[in-house]
Each structure stands twice: as C-alpha cells, then as structure tokens.
C-alpha angles and dihedrals in degrees: 000000000000091000091056093048090050091049091051093048093050092045092051092048093051103038102023094230141071121286115247128220087265091055089061093042092048092050093050094046093046093045095047098045093038089054091047092050093045093049101039106016117201089350094066092116089065088064104033093095091048102049119067125194133206108199139178093268106356135047123202127210110154132198125186121235118189092219102039104026122222118000126191105224096180117122126191114206119200127198121205109216132152092358093304138099116233128186112244108223 
C-alpha cells in the first residue's frame, strides 16, 4: 500500500536502514494507543472495544473478557500468489 511505502521511505531516510517487523508493529501500537489516549484520555478503555484500527502491519479490534481482560480479535490473512503476499479482505 501507499502508506507502507511512505513509512519505509521515511524510516530509511531517518535511520539509514530497513525497518524490521518490529518497526511496523511499534508504529501501529504507538499510533493506535497514542490516538486513543489523545482522544479519550484516561477513559480510553471505555472506547477500546468500539474503535477499530487498520494499520500498516497490525489491525486492532478488541473485545473485553471478564476473566482475561482485553483481547485483540483481529486477524490478517495473507494470500501468496504470483510470488507476492496480498492481504485478503
């Protein structure tokens, strides 16, 4: 996607090497929770099950379980076709 290409270009320019899997994960986690905290402050947990996120590498769709707490139920399926990975929507 365009967002991924832009992220890679900016990452390379700033750090002078390729972003790792953890670079993408860290960005998505920081962006999602930073946005939630900015928007809802200390009450962000009241909204975490209502606001979904489609990121560069991770998607978030939380449910709340009384025993286990908050669980991300999002799943990203990839299809390998013609020597490329595509996201299955």
